Phi, psi and omega in degrees: 000317180296320179296322179295319179296317180295323179295315179297319179298318180295320179296316179297317179297320178297317178301312184294314182294317180294322177297311184297313183296315181296316181296320181293318178297315180295319181297315180299314184291315181295322179295317178298319178296320180295320179297315182297317181292316182293326177298317180294318178297320181297313180295320178297320182292319179299319177298320178296320180298313181296319180294323180294313181291328182297334179294339186258348188299328184276351189298315181301332184284347172295334178269318183296328181269005181275124182295326180297320181294322178293320178295320179297316180292336177284350175128000181271093184286349181292345180275000183302309182299318182294317180294319180296319178296321180294318178297320180296317179294319178296322180298316180290319184293322183273356181057044177257184184244018176149137174239135185225149173238117182252156170283173181296333180269357176104008178284134179283115183263315182220140177225143177280354184248152175291314179259133181288135177252358180272123176274163179298321181296319179294319179298315180299318181295319180295314181298318181298315181293321181298313182290333180282319185261337178057032176206181182297140181226166175228155184208138175254132179234131179215124173242156183301131176085001182235165178284148177284143179241145179245117183258130171248123185230148178217144181282151174251116187252142169229116182056046176066011176252138178282115180251350180191174182223131175262131184231133174241131183254127183236135177277117183289357177300337181294339178289333179277357178270000178293160185291117175229154174289159186294337183262358184256162179211153178237134181240140181244133176229153167272178185289347174278355180091005180275132177279136177235355179201141179210139176268356181282131183293332182260314180274074178286170180298317178298318181295318181296320180295330182269326188245020181303324178298340181284343180275124181267126178260129182232128178261141181210173179221148171274172181297333180274006177091002179292127180280140180235146173233121180251141171252126177247118178231104183057242183266003184254141178234135182232147172267118189254139173226136187233143176215147180253127175266100188297323184291330180262349185059041177245152171241122182254135177239125180256122180251120174247133184297136178270002183297318179300323178296315180296322178296321178296320178296318179296318179298317178297321179298319178294321179298316179295319181296317180297319178298316179295323181292324177298317178296320182288332185298319181296322178292322181291323181301316179295321180292322181293324177300323179292325184275349185297315181296318178298323181294320179298322178295320179294321181299317179298321179294320179294325178296319178296317179294322180296319179298320180292318179294323178298317179297321178294319179296317180296321183286331186263350183288158184263016172237160179280133182231135172240144168249114183255148173275185185295337180269002179085017178265147182284121174261328179211148181213139182272165183301325182296319178295321176299320181292318179304312189260005179056052182252149173257169182297323183290333183284337187268356183291114180053031181281132175296131186293332184296340181290346183269004185237174190297101181283332185279001181259104183290340181273001183292136177269348185282316184299312179298326181291314182291329180287334184231050180301319180299328180283329184252035185300320182285342182255007186279067176220107178231145181224123172052055176267128178280131177207186180246131174266152181239119179286170180295336178273003178095348179286156183241156178209149180284144179208164172259130186245130175228142181223132178217145177293142187218085179299135183220108179056042176082003179243155179280122173229167181225137178254122179254130177243128178233144180222123179290122182243030181300314180295321181294322179297317178298319179294323178296319179296317178295321179293321179297319179296316179296324179294320178297318178296318180295321178299319179297318180293322179295319179297319179296317180294323179297319178297320178296318181294322178298319178296317179295323179296320179297319177297320180296322178297317179297319179296321180295324178297317179296319180295320179296322178296321178296318179295322180297315180295322177296320181294319179297319178300317180297319180298324185278339184298319184296306179296328177296319178298318178296319179298317180298316181296316182293322179294319177298318179296324180296322179299317180293318182294324178295319179296324181277345181078021180273084187288328180296313178294323179297318179295321178297318179295322180296323177296321177297320180298318179298320179295317180295321179295320177298319178299316179297323178296319178295320180297311184290329181286328184269340179051056178256135184261293188267331181201149175280164175299135184301128182296145179290327182211133178278152180228160180295135180229141179278112178292327180296313181295319180298321180290319179298316180295318180296316179295325179292322179298321183260023185296327180292313180293332182273357183303314181278004186253139177280101183261126180235122182242124179235105180235139176292147182236130356281154181259124182293154176290154177249160177274129181177208178224129189304315184294317179294318181300315181291327177293320178299311181297319180296318179298314183291318179292321177297317178297320179296320178298315180297321183290336184258014181298324182262010181272133183295313180236080184293142181217131180241121181249129177232121182220157181227150176215154183238131176224119182056241183253027181231148176242129180249128179246120181254128177242112188237139177230168176245043182277201187286338179071191179221168178282169179298322180295317179292329182298322181287342182249015192294328184262010177276146179299140176066017174266114184212152176257002181280162178287164179298132180097346182262349180169152182259357180077031180259341187300310183288329175296317177296320179300314180297319179296318179298319180296320177296319180295331178268015179059033177246189181221156174224139177218161182222142178219149175282139178287163180298323178266271179227164175088181183233158174233118175263133180243121177256131180243121182243156170277135178284156178299320175209142181303145179293151179289000000 
């Protein structure tokens, strides 16, 4: 025994030592080859980078030496179209990402792009370097989620004074398009250590700046003293080489995958292993021949033990088990099966198994199978088939029948499993009866629910009709209020003899009557039918008319209107626009009833192709909960009888139909500010 242990130990030591020595030699040689190849690739790539960037260095001077650009900076603005067209053509011809002309202070004067790509920070950095060095400069800009840009800038001088700056924008992604092997990557850093460009598809510049601590750096040496730097990132290992480009203030890192070296080491390991295994195989063959005879003796012993354990399992299990021979006769039966079928030991000797099952059922699939087992040997597989068992006294009981082929010592046998399910059948019958009763109750309840649902539908129709009539009343209240105010004003004007103002009020009355006619004819509650096409509407005239309608209610209120002049028309519909303004001003008047010094502020601002109108009051305001529900129908903070809460819902619908927006915010002190956003008829110049 001791000699065997020593032999195994010696074999293992030989395997380990040969594996270690071979793998180490291959690793050293492959690593040295990888370093030599990656160094050459790195130097070739740096040369390609310099040649690529050198093609762009002269580009800013195409603008600085251009007489038109100097004349334009001297004050001749008529050259703007020609210069912009020239910059656009240069941008396309040079395959760059933007040409810009800046003033000496950094103001963007001309751009070859529709959308500006120069940030304020980049402009400030370029201007600072130009004024500090007074010659051409370069700058790298990288923000998270965007491509890195390389800016080349040169000053434009007139009489030795810097009057402007020419800037060319280059996408540094073109540097990663240089020829690299599929397993290599190049990384670019500035001198602060921030990555701004990477050719690796997973380790992008943004990823490296955020997850750099996750990369493990390992220093090592070869036997010849060559220093190595490895980068470990998750399951990937790279051989890293770094160089600093002093003229560009860049640090480049070349990553070559260490996977080929490891694969070569693994291949060598397999070769050594296969060789050792071949040597070992001959020794094992001789040993196995010796053990074969001993193994046969053990197998025979195990078969005897297995037969004994099988007999114990059959006798102790809680289901009925038969062991049938190839002719379907019972060779062995456990006590539970004897109890099921009321059998004695003498009755089961070579008894055909089919006699224990329902003989009177001609549709049974079990009887034909058991009677002709030799013919159906390949199909003799049944699982959990319900049938009837027949006891020795002739009584029957329900059971589950399973049959499976059971090879036993090279002969065909079959194992039959039976389980008495008399109790389960009784439970199924009781459950079926309960299910039928439950189904009957559910059907009756369903009929009741359908009747109740029909009643609810009728009630909902009546409620919807009530809401519709309330909404129509709300729509008519505003013009009626305006008519009342104008008629009262007309009486005063008639007494004063101011016929011009009286005529103007009468025209307003006709307009309000037309509006009421349109409302009642269309019967719209929450929103009008969406207009097919929007048209230009004067916001100034609509606001003036609305303020004139509410002039009596606004008399005690400090109204301040600040609108730019002239104010461009907005896209919308005149009737909807005036209804929106009337609803908001009416709500502001109601909110400031209890305010000691009420104040209404109306102001407008223009941004791009949109106009924003803010209507602010210092009234009672609303709670945070009410603020989130302010534009929902029938949401109101007023007392019963003072309003149904439809005005702001109608206002929001009208703004959506006019392709506008409405929002509300609580003021810093008291009150609310509603902001209406409209599309302009045409974008401002």
